[in-house]
VEXMITOR-755624 format. One record per residue (C-alpha): residue in one letter; residue number from 1; x, y, z. Coordinates in steps of 0.02 Angstrom, whole numbers. Layout:
# residues N
<"A",NUM,<X,Y,Z>>
...
END
This chain:
# residues 193
<"M",1,<-8,-10,8>>
<"K",2,<141,124,39>>
<"R",3,<218,91,-134>>
<"I",4,<44,136,-208>>
<"K",5,<26,298,-106>>
<"R",6,<219,338,-165>>
<"L",7,<159,324,-342>>
<"V",8,<6,420,-337>>
<"A",9,<109,550,-256>>
<"V",10,<210,564,-423>>
<"G",11,<72,526,-551>>
<"I",12,<65,354,-630>>
<"V",13,<81,352,-834>>
<"I",14,<57,186,-908>>
<"G",15,<196,72,-956>>
<"G",16,<295,174,-854>>
<"V",17,<345,334,-979>>
<"G",18,<344,492,-917>>
<"A",19,<309,533,-757>>
<"A",20,<437,399,-685>>
<"A",21,<550,447,-824>>
<"T",22,<596,629,-757>>
<"V",23,<626,726,-624>>
<"P",24,<443,794,-556>>
<"A",25,<435,981,-602>>
<"A",26,<406,1022,-421>>
<"A",27,<551,926,-351>>
<"A",28,<662,996,-492>>
<"A",29,<639,1162,-462>>
<"T",30,<767,1180,-304>>
<"T",31,<910,1052,-313>>
<"E",32,<1072,1021,-237>>
<"T",33,<1230,923,-307>>
<"V",34,<1280,745,-239>>
<"S",35,<1461,717,-284>>
<"F",36,<1547,502,-266>>
<"R",37,<1690,481,-345>>
<"G",38,<1705,612,-471>>
<"M",39,<1528,608,-533>>
<"Q",40,<1423,769,-461>>
<"L",41,<1199,723,-494>>
<"K",42,<1079,862,-476>>
<"I",43,<967,783,-363>>
<"P",44,<789,876,-282>>
<"S",45,<847,978,-132>>
<"G",46,<712,891,-19>>
<"W",47,<807,716,-50>>
<"K",48,<932,685,86>>
<"V",49,<1116,631,92>>
<"Y",50,<1183,508,200>>
<"R",51,<1367,449,190>>
<"H",52,<1393,290,272>>
<"S",53,<1589,216,275>>
<"T",54,<1579,36,325>>
<"G",55,<1691,-105,278>>
<"D",56,<1650,-107,101>>
<"G",57,<1716,84,77>>
<"P",58,<1623,228,77>>
<"T",59,<1436,227,34>>
<"V",60,<1320,366,-23>>
<"Q",61,<1139,329,22>>
<"V",62,<1024,448,-73>>
<"V",63,<840,463,50>>
<"T",64,<714,504,-96>>
<"G",65,<539,467,13>>
<"T",66,<497,402,184>>
<"C",67,<578,324,318>>
<"P",68,<544,230,488>>
<"K",69,<581,307,628>>
<"R",70,<627,177,723>>
<"G",71,<810,176,611>>
<"S",72,<805,36,475>>
<"Y",73,<891,104,317>>
<"V",74,<862,-42,237>>
<"E",75,<651,40,240>>
<"C",76,<684,205,181>>
<"D",77,<632,234,-2>>
<"S",78,<812,279,-69>>
<"F",79,<952,234,-171>>
<"E",80,<1122,187,-142>>
<"L",81,<1309,226,-226>>
<"Y",82,<1429,109,-186>>
<"G",83,<1634,120,-242>>
<"P",84,<1747,-23,-302>>
<"K",85,<1777,-122,-111>>
<"A",86,<1593,-134,-106>>
<"I",87,<1602,-190,-304>>
<"R",88,<1736,-326,-249>>
<"T",89,<1607,-386,-151>>
<"G",90,<1453,-357,-225>>
<"H",91,<1381,-540,-274>>
<"E",92,<1383,-659,-125>>
<"M",93,<1543,-598,-63>>
<"S",94,<1628,-602,-251>>
<"P",95,<1641,-482,-361>>
<"Y",96,<1481,-377,-436>>
<"T",97,<1484,-420,-649>>
<"G",98,<1314,-395,-685>>
<"K",99,<1283,-592,-711>>
<"R",100,<1208,-586,-549>>
<"P",101,<1092,-462,-455>>
<"W",102,<1185,-356,-335>>
<"H",103,<1178,-437,-160>>
<"P",104,<1331,-390,-57>>
<"S",105,<1315,-551,90>>
<"T",106,<1272,-707,76>>
<"G",107,<1136,-704,202>>
<"V",108,<964,-661,189>>
<"V",109,<920,-475,148>>
<"P",110,<777,-360,198>>
<"C",111,<642,-313,78>>
<"P",112,<649,-165,40>>
<"A",113,<458,-97,94>>
<"D",114,<488,-220,246>>
<"D",115,<623,-281,327>>
<"K",116,<516,-461,413>>
<"L",117,<499,-505,232>>
<"W",118,<682,-569,156>>
<"W",119,<709,-560,-34>>
<"S",120,<747,-664,-170>>
<"F",121,<766,-675,-357>>
<"P",122,<658,-803,-471>>
<"T",123,<766,-823,-608>>
<"H",124,<953,-777,-624>>
<"R",125,<946,-688,-790>>
<"P",126,<897,-481,-783>>
<"A",127,<726,-422,-832>>
<"V",128,<814,-300,-927>>
<"A",129,<1009,-283,-1001>>
<"A",130,<1080,-141,-1082>>
<"T",131,<1178,3,-1084>>
<"R",132,<1120,186,-1008>>
<"P",133,<1202,356,-1039>>
<"A",134,<1294,428,-863>>
<"G",135,<1333,587,-918>>
<"R",136,<1438,662,-1065>>
<"G",137,<1556,521,-1124>>
<"H",138,<1493,370,-981>>
<"Q",139,<1399,208,-1003>>
<"A",140,<1334,127,-867>>
<"R",141,<1295,-82,-881>>
<"Y",142,<1125,-61,-830>>
<"R",143,<1013,-213,-760>>
<"A",144,<846,-217,-699>>
<"W",145,<810,-394,-583>>
<"A",146,<640,-452,-532>>
<"A",147,<624,-488,-375>>
<"H",148,<505,-575,-248>>
<"C",149,<479,-532,-52>>
<"R",150,<451,-681,25>>
<"N",151,<384,-725,203>>
<"D",152,<473,-848,341>>
<"K",153,<377,-987,260>>
<"G",154,<433,-955,99>>
<"K",155,<284,-909,-2>>
<"K",156,<288,-740,-106>>
<"V",157,<214,-584,-31>>
<"S",158,<279,-452,-155>>
<"A",159,<382,-403,-283>>
<"F",160,<498,-270,-345>>
<"T",161,<618,-234,-469>>
<"Q",162,<820,-198,-411>>
<"R",163,<890,-83,-541>>
<"V",164,<1074,-67,-553>>
<"W",165,<1202,54,-652>>
<"H",166,<1374,-11,-646>>
<"L",167,<1493,130,-699>>
<"R",168,<1660,1,-735>>
<"E",169,<1779,126,-757>>
<"A",170,<1726,256,-623>>
<"G",171,<1713,109,-505>>
<"I",172,<1519,140,-456>>
<"V",173,<1392,45,-441>>
<"V",174,<1208,144,-429>>
<"V",175,<1073,34,-324>>
<"D",176,<868,79,-327>>
<"V",177,<760,-53,-249>>
<"W",178,<600,83,-228>>
<"D",179,<609,123,-417>>
<"T",180,<639,302,-375>>
<"P",181,<545,433,-487>>
<"G",182,<671,539,-608>>
<"L",183,<840,419,-559>>
<"A",184,<890,358,-714>>
<"A",185,<871,547,-796>>
<"I",186,<963,610,-671>>
<"L",187,<1118,498,-704>>
<"K",188,<1081,525,-895>>
<"R",189,<1118,711,-839>>
<"A",190,<1274,671,-720>>
<"T",191,<1433,776,-753>>
<"W",192,<1604,725,-710>>
<"R",193,<1770,813,-646>>
END
């Protein structure tokens, strides 16, 4: 239900084209710049940027919507930017190559909208495998993976799509499990220094 409310708030266009392909006009009026490994992204100023440093190196989480008060970052509407250290363990402690989903652990990963559920991938083939622009002179290997959220009995409760932009030369992976409106357009307009 939360996902449906969110889609209604930004506008729905049949076939996923239109409002989902660009930053909503009201949000685009004021922007701020997020920098990560030489890439600059102009994002709506209402989005919140958090920088984390873990064993996998620096990570940027951009919270684009709601976030629970109890502190679970997993359930925050957001996307993440990861660097080379995380890429080296981006698929079950092996290097992320785009041949499998982004899954930087060997354990169970909580689902985006409900951390009481866990995610699974029904197939080892991406729903979309393509190249996408990520600023002048930069191309990302783009993958969209169909994912299921399952309960403790293994029953599918809901589904989502994991979108991954892999910029190999820049050592960046962008991961979005919330179908963030406008993210593809933001990445397309990235600038580099």
